DSSP file (Angstrom, degrees, kcal/mol; ACC not computed):
  #  RESIDUE AA STRUCTURE BP1 BP2  ACC     N-H-->O    O-->H-N    N-H-->O    O-->H-N    TCO  KAPPA ALPHA  PHI   PSI    X-CA   Y-CA   Z-CA
    1    1 A Q     >        0   0    0      0, 0.0     4,-2.8     0, 0.0     5,-0.2   0.000 360.0 360.0 360.0 -39.0    0.0    0.0    0.0
    2    2 A L  H  >  +     0   0    0      1,-0.2     4,-2.7     2,-0.2     5,-0.2   0.923 360.0  49.9 -58.1 -45.1    2.9    2.4    0.8
    3    3 A V  H  > S+     0   0    0      1,-0.2     4,-2.7     2,-0.2    -1,-0.2   0.936 112.0  47.5 -59.4 -47.9    4.3    2.0   -2.7
    4    4 A D  H  > S+     0   0    0      1,-0.2     4,-2.4     2,-0.2    -1,-0.2   0.908 112.9  48.7 -61.3 -42.6    0.9    2.7   -4.3
    5    5 A D  H  X S+     0   0    0     -4,-2.8     4,-2.4     2,-0.2    -1,-0.2   0.907 112.6  48.2 -64.1 -42.0    0.3    5.7   -2.1
    6    6 A M  H  X S+     0   0    0     -4,-2.7     4,-2.8    -5,-0.2    -2,-0.2   0.910 111.0  49.9 -66.8 -41.5    3.8    7.1   -2.9
    7    7 A L  H  X S+     0   0    0     -4,-2.7     4,-2.9     2,-0.2     5,-0.2   0.925 111.3  49.5 -61.7 -43.4    3.4    6.6   -6.6
    8    8 A E  H  X S+     0   0    0     -4,-2.4     4,-2.7    -5,-0.2    -2,-0.2   0.924 112.4  47.6 -61.1 -44.5    0.0    8.4   -6.5
    9    9 A T  H  X S+     0   0    0     -4,-2.4     4,-1.8     2,-0.2    -2,-0.2   0.924 113.2  48.4 -61.5 -45.6    1.6   11.3   -4.5
   10   10 A M  H  <>S+     0   0    0     -4,-2.8     5,-2.9     2,-0.2     4,-0.2   0.931 114.4  44.6 -62.1 -47.5    4.5   11.5   -6.9
   11   11 A Y  H ><5S+     0   0    0     -4,-2.9     3,-1.4     1,-0.2    -2,-0.2   0.912 111.7  53.0 -65.1 -42.2    2.3   11.4  -10.0
   12   12 A D  H 3<5S+     0   0    0     -4,-2.7    -1,-0.2     1,-0.3    -2,-0.2   0.845 111.6  46.2 -61.3 -33.7   -0.2   14.0   -8.5
   13   13 A A  T 3<5S-     0   0    0     -4,-1.8    -1,-0.3    -5,-0.2    -2,-0.2   0.402 113.0-120.7 -88.8   2.2    2.7   16.3   -7.8
   14   14 A D  T < 5 +     0   0    0     -3,-1.4    -3,-0.2    -4,-0.2     2,-0.2   0.850  63.8 147.3  59.5  36.4    4.1   15.8  -11.3
   15   15 A G      < -     0   0    0     -5,-2.9    -1,-0.2    -6,-0.2     3,-0.1  -0.507  50.6-145.8 -94.8 168.2    7.4   14.5   -9.8
   16   16 A V  S    S+     0   0    0      1,-0.3    17,-2.5    -2,-0.2     2,-0.3   0.490  80.8  17.7-108.8  -8.4    9.7   11.9  -11.2
   17   17 A G  E     -A   32   0A   0     15,-0.2     2,-0.3    -7,-0.1    -1,-0.3  -0.992  55.1-172.2-159.1 156.4   10.8   10.4   -7.9
   18   18 A L  E     -A   31   0A   0     13,-2.5    13,-2.6    -2,-0.3     2,-0.3  -0.957   9.7-155.4-153.9 132.8    9.8   10.3   -4.2
   19   19 A A  E >   -A   30   0A   0     -2,-0.3     3,-1.7    11,-0.2     4,-0.5  -0.801  29.5-117.3-107.7 151.9   11.7    8.9   -1.2
   20   20 A T  G > >S+     0   0    0      9,-2.2     5,-2.2    -2,-0.3     3,-1.6   0.822 111.6  65.5 -57.3 -33.5   10.0    7.6    2.0
   21   21 A T  G > 5S+     0   0    0      1,-0.3     3,-1.1     8,-0.2    -1,-0.3   0.795  94.4  60.8 -61.6 -25.5   11.7   10.3    4.1
   22   22 A Q  G < 5S+     0   0    0     -3,-1.7    -1,-0.3     1,-0.2    -2,-0.2   0.688 109.0  41.6 -74.5 -17.4    9.7   12.9    2.1
   23   23 A V  G < 5S-     0   0    0     -3,-1.6    -1,-0.2    -4,-0.5    -2,-0.2   0.069 121.4-105.3-115.9  22.3    6.5   11.4    3.4
   24   24 A D  T < 5S+     0   0    0     -3,-1.1     2,-0.5     1,-0.2    -3,-0.2   0.842  76.1 135.2  59.4  39.8    7.8   10.9    7.0
   25   25 A V      < -     0   0    0     -5,-2.2     2,-1.2     2,-0.1    -1,-0.2  -0.982  50.0-144.9-116.2 129.8    8.2    7.1    6.7
   26   26 A H        +     0   0    0     -2,-0.5     2,-0.3    -3,-0.1    -5,-0.0  -0.457  62.0 103.6 -99.1  62.8   11.5    5.8    8.1
   27   27 A E  S    S-     0   0    0     -2,-1.2     2,-1.1     2,-0.1    -6,-0.2  -0.870  79.1-109.3-129.5 162.8   12.1    3.0    5.6
   28   28 A R        +     0   0    0     -2,-0.3    18,-3.4    -8,-0.1     2,-0.4  -0.729  67.0 133.0 -99.0  86.3   14.6    2.8    2.7
   29   29 A L  E     - B   0  45A   0     -2,-1.1    -9,-2.2    16,-0.2     2,-0.4  -0.999  30.6-175.9-140.7 136.4   12.2    3.0   -0.2
   30   30 A I  E     -AB  19  44A   0     14,-2.2    14,-2.8    -2,-0.4     2,-0.4  -0.990   7.1-163.5-131.2 139.9   12.1    5.0   -3.4
   31   31 A V  E     +AB  18  43A   0    -13,-2.6   -13,-2.5    -2,-0.4     2,-0.3  -0.963  19.4 169.8-117.6 144.5    9.6    5.2   -6.2
   32   32 A M  E     -AB  17  42A   0     10,-2.2    10,-3.4    -2,-0.4   -15,-0.2  -0.986  23.1-178.7-148.6 154.3   10.4    6.7   -9.6
   33   33 A D        +     0   0    0    -17,-2.5    -2,-0.0    -2,-0.3   -16,-0.0  -0.679  12.2 162.9-155.2 102.0    9.1    7.1  -13.1
   34   34 A T        +     0   0    0      6,-0.4    64,-0.1    -2,-0.2    65,-0.1   0.277  38.8 122.7-101.3   9.0   11.3    9.0  -15.5
   35   35 A S    >   -     0   0    0      5,-0.2     3,-0.7     1,-0.1     5,-0.1  -0.401  67.8-128.5 -73.0 149.1    9.4    7.7  -18.6
   36   36 A D  T 3  S+     0   0    0      1,-0.2    -1,-0.1     2,-0.1    -3,-0.0   0.879 111.7  47.0 -61.7 -38.4    8.0   10.2  -21.0
   37   37 A A  T 3  S-     0   0    0      1,-0.0    -1,-0.2     3,-0.0    -2,-0.0   0.547 105.1-130.4 -82.4  -7.3    4.6    8.5  -20.9
   38   38 A R  S <  S+     0   0    0     -3,-0.7    -2,-0.1     1,-0.1    -4,-0.0   0.896  78.3 110.9  58.5  41.7    4.7    8.3  -17.1
   39   39 A D        +     0   0    0      1,-0.1    -1,-0.1     2,-0.0    -3,-0.1   0.072  49.9  78.2-133.0  23.6    3.8    4.6  -17.3
   40   40 A D        -     0   0    0     -5,-0.1    -6,-0.4     2,-0.0    -5,-0.2  -0.521  61.0-175.6-133.8  66.6    7.0    2.9  -16.1
   41   41 A P        -     0   0    0      0, 0.0     2,-0.4     0, 0.0    -8,-0.2  -0.359   7.0-158.8 -67.8 142.2    7.1    3.1  -12.3
   42   42 A R  E     -B   32   0A   0    -10,-3.4   -10,-2.2    -2,-0.1     2,-0.4  -0.943   2.3-158.9-118.6 143.2   10.2    1.7  -10.6
   43   43 A V  E     -B   31   0A   0     -2,-0.4     2,-0.5   -12,-0.2   -12,-0.2  -0.989   5.3-170.5-123.5 128.9   10.4    0.7   -6.9
   44   44 A L  E     -B   30   0A   0    -14,-2.8   -14,-2.2    -2,-0.4     2,-0.5  -0.960   0.5-171.0-123.4 113.5   13.7    0.5   -5.1
   45   45 A I  E    S-BC  29  84A   0     39,-2.7    39,-2.3    -2,-0.5   -16,-0.2  -0.906  77.0  -7.6-104.9 129.2   13.8   -1.1   -1.7
   46   46 A N  E    S-     0   0A   0    -18,-3.4    -1,-0.2    -2,-0.5   -17,-0.1   0.933  90.8-165.0  51.5  53.7   17.1   -0.7    0.3
   47   47 A P  E     -     0   0A   0      0, 0.0     2,-0.3     0, 0.0    36,-0.2  -0.332  12.9-178.8 -70.3 149.1   18.9    0.8   -2.8
   48   48 A E  E     - C   0  82A   0     34,-2.0    34,-2.6    -2,-0.0     2,-0.6  -0.993  28.9-124.0-144.3 143.9   22.6    1.0   -2.9
   49   49 A L  E     + C   0  81A   0     -2,-0.3    32,-0.2    32,-0.2     3,-0.1  -0.778  26.6 177.3 -84.2 123.6   25.0    2.4   -5.5
   50   50 A V  E     +     0   0A   0     30,-2.8     2,-0.3    -2,-0.6    31,-0.2   0.591  68.5  11.0-102.8 -14.4   27.4   -0.3   -6.5
   51   51 A A  E     - C   0  80A   0     29,-1.2    29,-2.6     2,-0.0     2,-0.3  -0.974  59.2-171.5-158.8 150.2   29.3    1.7   -9.1
   52   52 A A  E     - C   0  79A   0     -2,-0.3    27,-0.2    27,-0.2    -3,-0.0  -0.991  27.6-115.9-145.6 137.1   29.5    5.3  -10.3
   53   53 A S        -     0   0    0     25,-3.0    24,-0.1    -2,-0.3    -2,-0.0  -0.287  13.4-133.2 -68.3 154.1   31.2    6.7  -13.3
   54   54 A E  S    S+     0   0    0     22,-0.1     2,-0.2     2,-0.1    -1,-0.1   0.794  86.2  93.8 -72.8 -28.8   34.1    9.1  -13.0
   55   55 A E        -     0   0    0     21,-0.1    22,-2.8    23,-0.0    23,-0.5  -0.437  66.0-159.6 -66.6 134.2   32.3   11.2  -15.6
   56   56 A M  E     -E   76   0B   0     20,-0.3     2,-0.3    -2,-0.2    20,-0.2  -0.760   6.5-158.9-114.0 161.2   30.2   13.9  -14.0
   57   57 A T  E     -E   75   0B   0     18,-2.8    18,-2.6    -2,-0.3     2,-0.5  -0.984  11.8-141.6-138.0 149.0   27.2   15.8  -15.4
   58   58 A F  E     +E   74   0B   0     -2,-0.3     2,-0.3    16,-0.2    16,-0.2  -0.960  32.9 163.9-109.5 121.4   25.6   19.1  -14.4
   59   59 A T  E     -E   73   0B   0     14,-1.9    14,-2.3    -2,-0.5     2,-0.3  -0.972  42.4-101.1-136.6 153.3   21.8   19.1  -14.7
   60   60 A D  E     -E   72   0B   0     -2,-0.3     2,-0.4    12,-0.2    12,-0.3  -0.542  43.5-171.4 -69.3 133.0   18.9   21.2  -13.4
   61   61 A E  E     +E   71   0B   0     10,-2.7    10,-1.8    -2,-0.3     2,-0.3  -0.944  12.3 179.8-126.2 150.4   17.2   19.6  -10.5
   62   62 A G  E     -     0   0B   0     -2,-0.4     2,-0.3     8,-0.2     8,-0.2  -0.819  12.7-149.3-133.7 176.5   14.1   20.5   -8.6
   63   63 A C  E >   -E   66   0B   0      3,-0.6     3,-1.1     6,-0.5     6,-0.3  -0.984  24.3-135.9-155.2 138.4   12.4   18.8   -5.6
   64   64 A L  T 3  S+     0   0    0     -2,-0.3    -1,-0.1     1,-0.2   -46,-0.0   0.769 111.0  57.1 -62.3 -24.6    9.0   18.3   -4.3
   65   65 A S  T 3  S+     0   0    0      1,-0.3    -1,-0.2    -3,-0.1    49,-0.0   0.667 113.0  39.0 -80.5 -17.1   10.4   19.2   -0.8
   66   66 A V  E X  S-E   63   0B   0     -3,-1.1     3,-1.0     3,-0.1    -3,-0.6  -0.665  93.2-152.1-130.8  75.2   11.7   22.6   -2.1
   67   67 A P  E 3   +     0   0B   0      0, 0.0    -3,-0.1     0, 0.0     3,-0.1  -0.087  69.6   6.5 -58.0 144.8    8.9   23.7   -4.4
   68   68 A A  E 3  S+     0   0B   0      1,-0.2     2,-0.5    -5,-0.1    -4,-0.1   0.739  98.3 120.9  59.7  28.0    9.5   26.1   -7.3
   69   69 A T  E <   +     0   0B   0     -3,-1.0    -6,-0.5    -6,-0.3     2,-0.4  -0.986  32.2 167.3-125.8 125.4   13.3   25.9   -6.9
   70   70 A Y  E     +     0   0B   0     -2,-0.5     2,-0.3    -8,-0.2    -8,-0.2  -0.992   4.1 150.3-136.8 142.2   15.6   24.6   -9.6
   71   71 A D  E     -E   61   0B   0    -10,-1.8   -10,-2.7    -2,-0.4     2,-0.3  -0.980  47.3 -85.0-163.1 164.5   19.4   24.7  -10.0
   72   72 A K  E     -E   60   0B   0     -2,-0.3     2,-0.4   -12,-0.3   -12,-0.2  -0.573  42.0-175.4 -79.4 134.8   22.3   22.9  -11.5
   73   73 A V  E     -E   59   0B   0    -14,-2.3   -14,-1.9    -2,-0.3     2,-0.5  -0.981  24.4-123.6-130.4 141.5   23.7   20.0   -9.5
   74   74 A Q  E     +E   58   0B   0     -2,-0.4     2,-0.3   -16,-0.2   -16,-0.2  -0.735  40.7 162.0 -87.4 129.4   26.8   17.9  -10.3
   75   75 A R  E     -E   57   0B   0    -18,-2.6   -18,-2.8    -2,-0.5     2,-0.2  -0.914  47.1 -83.8-138.0 163.7   26.1   14.1  -10.3
   76   76 A H  E     -E   56   0B   0     -2,-0.3   -20,-0.3   -20,-0.2    28,-0.1  -0.511  35.2-138.5 -65.6 138.2   27.7   11.0  -11.6
   77   77 A A  S    S+     0   0    0    -22,-2.8    20,-0.8     1,-0.2     2,-0.4   0.851  86.4  22.4 -70.0 -34.6   26.7   10.5  -15.3
   78   78 A V  E     + D   0  96A   0    -23,-0.5   -25,-3.0    18,-0.2     2,-0.3  -0.999  69.3 177.3-136.9 134.4   26.2    6.8  -14.9
   79   79 A V  E     -CD  52  95A   0     16,-2.3    16,-3.3    -2,-0.4     2,-0.5  -0.967  22.6-139.7-133.2 152.2   25.5    4.7  -11.8
   80   80 A T  E     -CD  51  94A   0    -29,-2.6   -30,-2.8    -2,-0.3   -29,-1.2  -0.963  24.9-163.0-110.7 129.5   24.8    1.1  -11.1
   81   81 A V  E     -CD  49  93A   0     12,-2.9    12,-2.1    -2,-0.5     2,-0.4  -0.905  11.0-167.3-118.9 137.5   22.1    0.4   -8.6
   82   82 A R  E     +CD  48  92A   0    -34,-2.6   -34,-2.0    -2,-0.4     2,-0.3  -0.986  30.6 124.9-121.6 135.1   21.2   -2.7   -6.6
   83   83 A S  E     - D   0  91A   0      8,-2.4     8,-2.9    -2,-0.4     2,-0.3  -0.922  57.2 -87.2-162.3-175.2   18.0   -3.0   -4.6
   84   84 A L  E     -CD  45  90A   0    -39,-2.3   -39,-2.7    -2,-0.3     2,-0.1  -0.848  40.7-130.6-102.5 149.1   14.9   -5.1   -4.1
   85   85 A D    >   -     0   0    0      4,-2.6     3,-2.2    -2,-0.3   -41,-0.1  -0.227  41.9 -80.6 -87.1-174.2   11.9   -4.5   -6.4
   86   86 A R  T 3  S+     0   0    0      1,-0.3   -83,-0.1   -43,-0.2   -42,-0.1   0.708 132.7  50.9 -63.6 -19.0    8.3   -4.1   -5.1
   87   87 A H  T 3  S-     0   0    0      2,-0.1    -1,-0.3     3,-0.0    -3,-0.0   0.298 121.6-104.4-100.3   8.0    8.0   -7.9   -4.8
   88   88 A G  S <  S+     0   0    0     -3,-2.2    -2,-0.1     1,-0.3     0, 0.0   0.601  75.5 139.8  82.2  11.2   11.2   -8.3   -2.8
   89   89 A Q        -     0   0    0      1,-0.1    -4,-2.6     0, 0.0    -1,-0.3  -0.705  58.0-107.9 -90.2 139.4   13.2   -9.6   -5.7
   90   90 A P  E     +D   84   0A   0      0, 0.0     2,-0.3     0, 0.0    -6,-0.2  -0.341  41.7 178.6 -63.6 143.1   16.8   -8.5   -6.2
   91   91 A Q  E     -D   83   0A   0     -8,-2.9    -8,-2.4    -6,-0.0     2,-0.3  -0.992  13.6-174.6-143.2 150.1   17.4   -6.2   -9.1
   92   92 A E  E     +D   82   0A   0     -2,-0.3     2,-0.3   -10,-0.2   -10,-0.2  -0.986  14.8 163.1-143.5 135.3   20.5   -4.4  -10.5
   93   93 A F  E     -D   81   0A   0    -12,-2.1   -12,-2.9    -2,-0.3     2,-0.4  -0.992  35.1-120.4-151.3 156.8   20.5   -1.9  -13.3
   94   94 A E  E     -D   80   0A   0     -2,-0.3     2,-0.4   -14,-0.2   -14,-0.2  -0.835  30.9-163.3 -97.5 136.1   22.7    0.8  -14.9
   95   95 A A  E     +D   79   0A   0    -16,-3.3   -16,-2.3    -2,-0.4     2,-0.3  -0.947  14.5 164.8-123.4 140.9   21.2    4.2  -15.0
   96   96 A Q  E >>  +D   78   0A   0     -2,-0.4     3,-1.0   -18,-0.2     4,-0.5  -0.917  50.8  13.5-142.2 170.6   22.2    7.2  -17.0
   97   97 A G  H 3> S-     0   0    0    -20,-0.8     4,-2.0    -2,-0.3     3,-0.3  -0.324 128.8 -10.0  63.7-143.1   20.6   10.5  -18.0
   98   98 A L  H 3> S+     0   0    0      1,-0.2     4,-2.9     2,-0.2    -1,-0.2   0.854 136.8  57.1 -58.8 -37.2   17.5   11.6  -16.0
   99   99 A L  H <> S+     0   0    0     -3,-1.0     4,-2.6     2,-0.2    -1,-0.2   0.917 107.1  48.1 -62.3 -42.5   17.3    8.1  -14.3
  100  100 A A  H  X S+     0   0    0     -4,-0.5     4,-2.1    -3,-0.3    -1,-0.2   0.914 113.6  47.3 -64.0 -42.4   20.8    8.4  -12.9
  101  101 A V  H  X S+     0   0    0     -4,-2.0     4,-2.7     2,-0.2    -2,-0.2   0.932 112.8  49.3 -62.7 -45.9   20.1   11.9  -11.6
  102  102 A C  H  X S+     0   0    0     -4,-2.9     4,-2.9     2,-0.2     5,-0.3   0.919 109.8  50.5 -61.6 -45.7   16.8   10.8  -10.1
  103  103 A V  H  X S+     0   0    0     -4,-2.6     4,-2.5     1,-0.2    -1,-0.2   0.940 114.4  43.9 -58.0 -48.6   18.4    7.7   -8.4
  104  104 A Q  H  X S+     0   0    0     -4,-2.1     4,-1.9     2,-0.2    -1,-0.2   0.900 114.1  50.6 -65.6 -40.4   21.1    9.8   -6.8
  105  105 A H  H  X S+     0   0    0     -4,-2.7     4,-1.4     2,-0.2    -2,-0.2   0.936 114.2  43.1 -61.5 -48.6   18.7   12.6   -5.8
  106  106 A E  H  X S+     0   0    0     -4,-2.9     4,-1.6     1,-0.2    -2,-0.2   0.861 111.0  54.6 -70.4 -34.8   16.3   10.2   -4.1
  107  107 A M  H  X S+     0   0    0     -4,-2.5     4,-0.9    -5,-0.3    -1,-0.2   0.861 103.2  57.6 -66.4 -33.0   19.1    8.3   -2.4
  108  108 A D  H ><>S+     0   0    0     -4,-1.9     5,-2.8     1,-0.2     3,-1.1   0.925 102.4  55.0 -58.2 -43.5   20.3   11.6   -1.0
  109  109 A H  H ><5S+     0   0    0     -4,-1.4     3,-2.1     1,-0.3    -1,-0.2   0.906 102.2  56.1 -56.7 -41.5   16.9   12.0    0.6
  110  110 A L  H 3<5S+     0   0    0     -4,-1.6    -1,-0.3     1,-0.3    -2,-0.2   0.756 108.8  48.3 -63.4 -21.9   17.2    8.6    2.3
  111  111 A M  T <<5S-     0   0    0     -3,-1.1    -1,-0.3    -4,-0.9    -2,-0.2   0.251 125.1-103.7-100.7  11.2   20.5    9.9    3.8
  112  112 A G  T < 5S+     0   0    0     -3,-2.1     2,-0.4     1,-0.3    -3,-0.2   0.705  79.2 130.8  79.8  20.1   18.8   13.1    5.0
  113  113 A K      < -     0   0    0     -5,-2.8     2,-0.3    -6,-0.1    -1,-0.3  -0.893  41.2-158.0-113.4 138.9   20.2   15.3    2.2
  114  114 A V    >   -     0   0    0     -2,-0.4     3,-2.4    -3,-0.1     4,-0.2  -0.858  31.0-114.2-111.7 148.3   18.3   17.7   -0.1
  115  115 A F  G >  S+     0   0    0     -2,-0.3     3,-2.0     1,-0.3     4,-0.2   0.760 110.1  69.2 -56.3 -28.3   19.7   18.9   -3.4
  116  116 A V  G >  S+     0   0    0      1,-0.3     3,-1.5     2,-0.2    -1,-0.3   0.718  82.9  74.3 -65.6 -17.5   20.1   22.5   -2.3
  117  117 A E  G <  S+     0   0    0     -3,-2.4    -1,-0.3     1,-0.3    -2,-0.2   0.677  89.0  60.1 -67.5 -15.8   22.9   21.4    0.0
  118  118 A Y  G <  S+     0   0    0     -3,-2.0    -1,-0.3    -4,-0.2    -2,-0.2   0.576  93.6  87.4 -83.5 -10.3   25.0   21.0   -3.2
  119  119 A L  S <  S-     0   0    0     -3,-1.5   -46,-0.0    -4,-0.2   -48,-0.0  -0.376  90.8 -86.2 -88.6 165.7   24.6   24.7   -3.9
  120  120 A S     >  -     0   0    0      1,-0.1     4,-2.4    -2,-0.1     5,-0.2  -0.214  38.6-110.4 -64.7 160.3   26.6   27.7   -2.6
  121  121 A Q  H  > S+     0   0    0      1,-0.2     4,-2.6     2,-0.2     5,-0.2   0.882 119.2  55.8 -60.0 -38.7   25.8   29.3    0.7
  122  122 A L  H  > S+     0   0    0      2,-0.2     4,-2.1     1,-0.2    -1,-0.2   0.930 109.3  45.4 -60.6 -46.6   24.6   32.4   -1.1
  123  123 A K  H  > S+     0   0    0      2,-0.2     4,-2.3     1,-0.2    -2,-0.2   0.906 112.5  51.3 -65.0 -40.9   22.1   30.3   -3.2
  124  124 A R  H  X S+     0   0    0     -4,-2.4     4,-2.5     1,-0.2    -2,-0.2   0.909 109.6  50.5 -62.0 -41.6   20.9   28.4   -0.1
  125  125 A D  H  X S+     0   0    0     -4,-2.6     4,-2.5     1,-0.2    -1,-0.2   0.902 110.1  49.9 -62.9 -40.9   20.4   31.7    1.8
  126  126 A R  H  X S+     0   0    0     -4,-2.1     4,-2.4     2,-0.2    -2,-0.2   0.907 111.6  48.3 -64.1 -41.5   18.3   33.1   -1.1
  127  127 A I  H  X S+     0   0    0     -4,-2.3     4,-2.6     2,-0.2    -2,-0.2   0.921 111.4  50.3 -64.2 -43.7   16.2   29.9   -1.3
  128  128 A K  H  X S+     0   0    0     -4,-2.5     4,-2.6     2,-0.2    -2,-0.2   0.924 111.2  48.4 -61.0 -45.1   15.7   30.0    2.5
  129  129 A T  H  X S+     0   0    0     -4,-2.5     4,-2.4     1,-0.2    -1,-0.2   0.920 112.0  49.6 -60.7 -44.6   14.6   33.7    2.3
  130  130 A K  H  X S+     0   0    0     -4,-2.4     4,-2.1     1,-0.2    -2,-0.2   0.899 112.3  47.4 -61.7 -42.2   12.2   32.9   -0.6
  131  131 A M  H  X S+     0   0    0     -4,-2.6     4,-2.3     2,-0.2    -2,-0.2   0.891 111.5  50.2 -69.0 -39.1   10.7   30.0    1.3
  132  132 A L  H  X S+     0   0    0     -4,-2.6     4,-2.4     2,-0.2    -2,-0.2   0.909 110.7  50.1 -64.5 -41.1   10.2   32.0    4.5
  133  133 A K  H  X S+     0   0    0     -4,-2.4     4,-2.8     2,-0.2    -2,-0.2   0.917 110.4  49.8 -62.1 -43.5    8.6   34.8    2.6
  134  134 A K  H  X S+     0   0    0     -4,-2.1     4,-2.8     2,-0.2    -2,-0.2   0.909 109.8  51.2 -62.3 -41.8    6.2   32.3    0.9
  135  135 A T  H  X S+     0   0    0     -4,-2.3     4,-1.9     2,-0.2    -2,-0.2   0.916 112.3  46.2 -60.9 -44.2    5.3   30.8    4.3
  136  136 A R  H  X S+     0   0    0     -4,-2.4     4,-1.5     2,-0.2    -2,-0.2   0.925 113.5  49.1 -64.1 -44.4    4.6   34.3    5.7
  137  137 A D  H  X S+     0   0    0     -4,-2.8     4,-1.1     1,-0.2    -2,-0.2   0.904 111.2  49.5 -62.1 -42.1    2.5   35.2    2.6
  138  138 A D  H  < S+     0   0    0     -4,-2.8    -1,-0.2     1,-0.2    -2,-0.2   0.864 107.3  55.3 -65.7 -35.3    0.5   32.0    2.8
  139  139 A A  H  < S+     0   0    0     -4,-1.9    -1,-0.2     1,-0.2    -2,-0.2   0.824 106.4  51.5 -67.4 -30.5   -0.2   32.6    6.5
  140  140 A R  H  <        0   0    0     -4,-1.5    -1,-0.2     1,-0.2    -2,-0.2   0.773 360.0 360.0 -76.0 -26.1   -1.7   35.9    5.7
  141  141 A D     <        0   0    0     -4,-1.1    -1,-0.2    -3,-0.2    -2,-0.2   0.479 360.0 360.0 -76.9 360.0   -4.0   34.5    3.0
């Protein structure tokens, strides 16, 4: 049920990935769907990176936990991931492009890290100010 609920939340928010820590569940579980048609959900239980390329890439990232905030983050261009699937069966796959970025981004969430932590202090301060202003504005409405 947790997987289905997380997938529904992710799709409703127009996200490509969601980690349990984002929904206050303390398990190591990620759901993702980076397909163009949004019809290829992936479930990663207890994921681990078993290999990462030396080649790095800079891509724009956003996050459901930090709404309306996007910036370039450096990630490994290719990663190999090992986990269990939604049925508890072992799986291992190589990811590149958006899938590689998504895997690394969501695994960061499982370790308590948000993508803005990769940004400069100045950018983090600006994001924090923007979020505080939005919170104050929403409280007034």
